[in-house]
C-alpha positions as a Markdown table, in Angstrom:
| # | Residue | x | y | z |
|---|---|---|---|---|
| 1 | Met | 78.1 | 74.6 | 105.9 |
| 2 | Ser | 81.3 | 74.5 | 103.8 |
| 3 | Asp | 81.4 | 73.7 | 100.1 |
| 4 | Ser | 83.0 | 70.3 | 101.0 |
| 5 | Asp | 80.1 | 69.4 | 103.3 |
| 6 | Ala | 77.6 | 70.2 | 100.6 |
| 7 | Leu | 79.2 | 67.7 | 98.2 |
| 8 | Leu | 79.2 | 64.9 | 100.7 |
| 9 | Pro | 76.5 | 62.2 | 100.0 |
| 10 | Glu | 73.5 | 62.1 | 102.3 |
| 11 | Ser | 73.7 | 59.5 | 105.0 |
| 12 | Gly | 71.8 | 56.4 | 104.0 |
| 13 | Pro | 70.7 | 53.5 | 106.2 |
| 14 | Ala | 73.5 | 52.3 | 108.5 |
| 15 | Pro | 75.3 | 49.3 | 107.1 |
| 16 | Ala | 74.4 | 46.0 | 108.8 |
| 17 | Ala | 76.7 | 45.2 | 111.6 |
| 18 | Gln | 79.0 | 42.3 | 111.1 |
| 19 | Ala | 78.9 | 39.5 | 113.6 |
| 20 | Ala | 82.0 | 39.2 | 115.8 |
| 21 | Pro | 83.2 | 35.7 | 115.3 |
| 22 | Val | 85.4 | 33.9 | 117.8 |
| 23 | Arg | 88.3 | 32.2 | 116.1 |
| 24 | Gln | 90.3 | 29.4 | 117.7 |
| 25 | Gly | 93.8 | 28.1 | 116.9 |
| 26 | Met | 96.3 | 29.1 | 114.3 |
| 27 | Trp | 94.4 | 27.7 | 111.4 |
| 28 | Ser | 90.8 | 27.0 | 110.3 |
| 29 | Thr | 88.5 | 25.1 | 112.6 |
| 30 | Gly | 88.6 | 21.4 | 112.1 |
| 31 | Thr | 92.1 | 21.0 | 110.7 |
| 32 | Gly | 95.0 | 19.1 | 112.2 |
| 33 | Asp | 96.7 | 21.9 | 114.1 |
| 34 | Thr | 100.4 | 21.1 | 114.4 |
| 35 | Ser | 101.4 | 24.7 | 115.3 |
| 36 | Gly | 101.0 | 24.5 | 119.1 |
| 37 | Tyr | 98.4 | 27.4 | 118.9 |
| 38 | Gly | 95.3 | 25.2 | 119.2 |
| 39 | Gly | 94.3 | 26.8 | 122.4 |
| 40 | Val | 94.3 | 30.4 | 121.2 |
| 41 | Arg | 90.8 | 32.0 | 121.1 |
| 42 | Arg | 90.1 | 35.6 | 120.0 |
| 43 | Thr | 87.1 | 37.6 | 119.1 |
| 44 | Val | 87.4 | 39.4 | 115.8 |
| 45 | Glu | 86.3 | 43.1 | 116.2 |
| 46 | Trp | 85.4 | 44.8 | 112.9 |
| 47 | Pro | 86.1 | 48.5 | 112.6 |
| 48 | Ala | 82.8 | 50.5 | 112.6 |
| 49 | Pro | 81.8 | 52.6 | 109.6 |
| 50 | Ala | 82.7 | 56.2 | 110.0 |
| 51 | Thr | 80.5 | 59.2 | 109.5 |
| 52 | Ala | 81.5 | 62.7 | 108.3 |
| 53 | Pro | 83.4 | 64.7 | 109.3 |
| 54 | Tyr | 86.2 | 62.2 | 108.9 |
| 55 | Gly | 89.1 | 64.5 | 109.7 |
| 56 | Ser | 92.4 | 65.2 | 108.0 |
| 57 | Trp | 92.2 | 65.5 | 104.2 |
| 58 | Phe | 89.6 | 62.8 | 104.0 |
| 59 | Asp | 86.6 | 65.1 | 103.9 |
| 60 | Asp | 87.8 | 67.2 | 101.0 |
| 61 | Ala | 88.9 | 64.2 | 99.0 |
| 62 | Leu | 85.7 | 62.3 | 99.5 |
| 63 | Ala | 83.6 | 65.4 | 98.7 |
| 64 | Arg | 85.6 | 65.9 | 95.5 |
| 65 | Leu | 85.1 | 62.2 | 94.5 |
| 66 | Ser | 81.4 | 62.4 | 95.3 |
| 67 | Gly | 81.1 | 65.5 | 93.0 |
| 68 | Leu | 82.8 | 63.6 | 90.2 |
| 69 | Val | 81.1 | 60.2 | 90.4 |
| 70 | Asn | 77.5 | 59.4 | 91.1 |
| 71 | Asp | 77.2 | 57.1 | 94.2 |
| 72 | Ala | 80.9 | 56.9 | 94.4 |
| 73 | Phe | 81.0 | 54.9 | 97.6 |
| 74 | Tyr | 78.6 | 53.3 | 100.1 |
| 75 | Lys | 80.8 | 53.0 | 103.2 |
| 76 | Val | 83.8 | 54.7 | 104.7 |
| 77 | Val | 86.0 | 53.3 | 107.5 |
| 78 | Val | 88.6 | 55.4 | 109.3 |
| 79 | Asp | 90.8 | 53.1 | 111.5 |
| 80 | His | 94.3 | 53.6 | 112.8 |
| 81 | Gly | 94.5 | 56.9 | 110.8 |
| 82 | Glu | 93.9 | 55.0 | 107.5 |
| 83 | Leu | 91.0 | 55.7 | 105.1 |
| 84 | Thr | 89.2 | 52.8 | 103.5 |
| 85 | Val | 86.4 | 53.6 | 100.9 |
| 86 | Tyr | 84.0 | 50.9 | 99.9 |
| 87 | Val | 82.9 | 51.1 | 96.2 |
| 88 | Ala | 80.3 | 49.1 | 94.4 |
| 89 | Arg | 82.0 | 47.0 | 91.7 |
| 90 | Glu | 79.8 | 48.7 | 89.0 |
| 91 | Arg | 81.5 | 52.0 | 89.9 |
| 92 | Ile | 85.1 | 50.8 | 90.4 |
| 93 | Val | 86.5 | 51.7 | 87.0 |
| 94 | Glu | 85.0 | 55.2 | 87.0 |
| 95 | Val | 86.1 | 55.8 | 90.6 |
| 96 | Met | 89.7 | 54.6 | 89.9 |
| 97 | Ala | 90.0 | 56.8 | 86.8 |
| 98 | Asn | 88.9 | 59.9 | 88.7 |
| 99 | Leu | 91.2 | 59.1 | 91.6 |
| 100 | Arg | 94.1 | 59.0 | 89.2 |
| 101 | Asp | 93.2 | 61.8 | 86.8 |
| 102 | Asp | 91.6 | 64.6 | 88.9 |
| 103 | Ala | 94.1 | 67.3 | 89.9 |
| 104 | His | 92.6 | 67.5 | 93.4 |
| 105 | Leu | 93.0 | 63.7 | 94.0 |
| 106 | Arg | 95.9 | 62.5 | 91.8 |
| 107 | Phe | 96.4 | 59.0 | 93.1 |
| 108 | Glu | 98.9 | 58.2 | 90.4 |
| 109 | Phe | 100.3 | 54.9 | 91.8 |
| 110 | Cys | 98.4 | 51.6 | 92.4 |
| 111 | Ala | 100.7 | 49.8 | 94.8 |
| 112 | Ser | 98.8 | 46.6 | 95.1 |
| 113 | Val | 95.6 | 44.7 | 94.3 |
| 114 | Ser | 94.8 | 41.8 | 96.6 |
| 115 | Gly | 91.9 | 39.5 | 97.5 |
| 116 | Val | 90.3 | 38.5 | 100.8 |
| 117 | His | 87.8 | 35.7 | 101.5 |
| 118 | Tyr | 85.1 | 36.1 | 104.2 |
| 119 | Pro | 83.1 | 32.9 | 103.9 |
| 120 | Asp | 80.5 | 34.2 | 106.5 |
| 121 | Glu | 79.8 | 37.4 | 104.6 |
| 122 | Leu | 76.9 | 36.1 | 102.5 |
| 123 | Gly | 76.6 | 37.7 | 99.1 |
| 124 | Ser | 79.9 | 39.5 | 99.4 |
| 125 | Glu | 82.3 | 36.7 | 100.4 |
| 126 | Leu | 85.1 | 37.9 | 98.1 |
| 127 | His | 86.7 | 41.3 | 98.5 |
| 128 | Val | 89.2 | 43.1 | 96.3 |
| 129 | Val | 91.5 | 45.6 | 98.0 |
| 130 | Tyr | 93.4 | 48.4 | 96.1 |
| 131 | His | 96.1 | 50.5 | 97.7 |
| 132 | Leu | 96.6 | 53.8 | 96.0 |
| 133 | Gln | 99.2 | 56.5 | 96.6 |
| 134 | Ser | 99.3 | 60.1 | 95.5 |
| 135 | Met | 102.8 | 61.3 | 94.8 |
| 136 | Thr | 101.5 | 64.8 | 94.1 |
| 137 | His | 99.7 | 65.2 | 97.5 |
| 138 | Asn | 101.7 | 62.6 | 99.6 |
| 139 | Arg | 98.5 | 60.7 | 100.5 |
| 140 | Arg | 97.4 | 57.1 | 100.6 |
| 141 | Ile | 93.9 | 55.6 | 100.3 |
| 142 | Arg | 92.5 | 52.1 | 100.4 |
| 143 | Ile | 89.6 | 51.2 | 98.0 |
| 144 | Glu | 87.6 | 48.0 | 98.6 |
| 145 | Thr | 84.9 | 46.3 | 96.5 |
| 146 | Thr | 83.1 | 43.0 | 96.9 |
| 147 | Cys | 81.5 | 40.2 | 94.9 |
| 148 | Ala | 79.7 | 36.9 | 95.7 |
| 149 | Glu | 81.3 | 33.5 | 95.4 |
| 150 | Thr | 78.4 | 32.7 | 93.0 |
| 151 | Asp | 79.2 | 35.7 | 90.8 |
| 152 | Pro | 83.0 | 36.3 | 91.3 |
| 153 | His | 83.3 | 39.1 | 88.7 |
| 154 | Val | 84.9 | 42.5 | 89.2 |
| 155 | Pro | 85.9 | 44.9 | 86.3 |
| 156 | Ser | 89.6 | 45.1 | 85.6 |
| 157 | Val | 91.4 | 48.4 | 86.3 |
| 158 | Val | 94.5 | 47.5 | 84.2 |
| 159 | Ala | 93.4 | 50.2 | 81.6 |
| 160 | Thr | 93.7 | 52.8 | 84.3 |
| 161 | Tyr | 96.6 | 51.3 | 86.3 |
| 162 | Pro | 98.8 | 49.1 | 84.1 |
| 163 | Ala | 100.7 | 48.0 | 87.1 |
| 164 | Ala | 97.6 | 46.1 | 88.3 |
| 165 | Asp | 98.1 | 43.5 | 85.6 |
| 166 | Trp | 100.0 | 40.9 | 87.5 |
| 167 | His | 98.2 | 41.8 | 90.8 |
| 168 | Glu | 94.9 | 40.9 | 89.3 |
| 169 | Arg | 96.3 | 37.7 | 87.8 |
| 170 | Glu | 97.5 | 36.7 | 91.3 |
| 171 | Thr | 94.2 | 37.6 | 92.9 |
| 172 | Trp | 92.4 | 35.4 | 90.2 |
| 173 | Asp | 94.9 | 32.6 | 90.8 |
| 174 | Met | 94.6 | 32.6 | 94.6 |
| 175 | Phe | 91.0 | 33.6 | 95.1 |
| 176 | Gly | 89.2 | 32.9 | 91.8 |
| 177 | Ile | 88.0 | 36.5 | 91.3 |
| 178 | Ile | 87.5 | 37.1 | 87.6 |
| 179 | Phe | 88.6 | 40.5 | 86.4 |
| 180 | Asp | 86.4 | 41.3 | 83.4 |
| 181 | Gly | 88.4 | 43.1 | 80.7 |
| 182 | His | 91.8 | 42.0 | 81.8 |
| 183 | Pro | 94.1 | 41.6 | 78.8 |
| 184 | His | 95.4 | 38.1 | 79.8 |
| 185 | Leu | 93.8 | 36.7 | 82.9 |
| 186 | Thr | 95.8 | 33.5 | 83.5 |
| 187 | Arg | 97.4 | 31.9 | 86.6 |
| 188 | Ile | 100.6 | 33.4 | 87.7 |
| 189 | Leu | 101.8 | 31.2 | 90.6 |
| 190 | Met | 100.0 | 27.9 | 90.3 |
| 191 | Pro | 100.2 | 25.6 | 87.2 |
| 192 | Asp | 97.6 | 26.3 | 84.5 |
| 193 | Asp | 95.8 | 23.1 | 85.2 |
| 194 | Trp | 95.6 | 23.6 | 89.0 |
| 195 | Ala | 92.2 | 23.0 | 90.5 |
| 196 | Gly | 90.9 | 25.5 | 93.0 |
| 197 | His | 92.2 | 28.7 | 94.5 |
| 198 | Pro | 94.6 | 28.1 | 97.4 |
| 199 | Gln | 94.1 | 31.3 | 99.5 |
| 200 | Arg | 90.3 | 30.8 | 99.9 |
| 201 | Lys | 89.5 | 29.9 | 103.5 |
| 202 | Asp | 87.6 | 26.8 | 102.3 |
| 203 | Tyr | 90.6 | 25.5 | 100.5 |
| 204 | Pro | 91.8 | 22.3 | 102.2 |
| 205 | Leu | 94.9 | 22.7 | 104.5 |
| 206 | Gly | 96.8 | 19.6 | 103.8 |
| 207 | Gly | 95.7 | 16.4 | 102.2 |
| 208 | Ile | 97.4 | 17.3 | 98.9 |
| 209 | Pro | 100.8 | 15.8 | 98.4 |
| 210 | Ile | 103.1 | 18.4 | 96.8 |
| 211 | Glu | 105.9 | 17.4 | 94.4 |
| 212 | Tyr | 108.9 | 19.6 | 94.2 |
| 213 | Lys | 111.9 | 18.7 | 92.1 |
| 214 | Gly | 111.2 | 15.0 | 92.5 |
| 215 | Ala | 110.6 | 15.1 | 96.2 |
| 216 | Val | 107.1 | 14.7 | 97.7 |
| 217 | Val | 106.2 | 16.8 | 100.7 |
| 218 | Pro | 103.4 | 15.0 | 102.7 |
| 219 | Pro | 100.2 | 16.9 | 103.7 |
| 220 | Val | 100.4 | 18.7 | 107.0 |
| 221 | Asp | 97.8 | 16.5 | 108.7 |
| 222 | Ser | 99.9 | 13.4 | 108.2 |
| 223 | Arg | 103.0 | 14.9 | 109.7 |
| 224 | Arg | 104.3 | 14.5 | 113.2 |
| 225 | Ser | 102.6 | 16.7 | 115.8 |
| 226 | Tyr | 104.6 | 18.3 | 118.6 |
């Protein structure tokens, strides 16, 4: 057994398998589909959790992270040659600080912070995805954490990655995820008095007349269908 293997966390119970939903059309089920893709049906296939050894530099990096942070992650996905590490929100600040500062990891650059909404994933409907890059080692890693719609709080990482400031504001604006500790968490795209978060999947598609420089664009479900 190598030193790297010794530092990897013991395998716990296998994560619950996600159902493979069948999606139809271009948009959400039940909306007025004017796109012409209403007959499209596809089964969503989720990438399976990976188990060590993961290959490439992934094993050494995750072993190092596990040695620095207790319970650093609870799931790893390796898909299309990309590494995604799932971190509990309670650990996200500590994990990100070590990913940035440790000489063996050195992910100096946070390229983006974005949200995803999975309405069927009960208890973890809202995901936050961080894309990090190591200039030192020429590596990329994806970190993902989750929270519930009923408790949409995730600690801010702005103190570690100042560039995450506007990204977290946009994720709050579009998905309603509250980044605790953010220096100024306000809307960045929508007006301050806007109700709701437009990129959630339960947000209505159409039905809201939009005014733009005096002209009103009618909702999509009242437009002409082709």
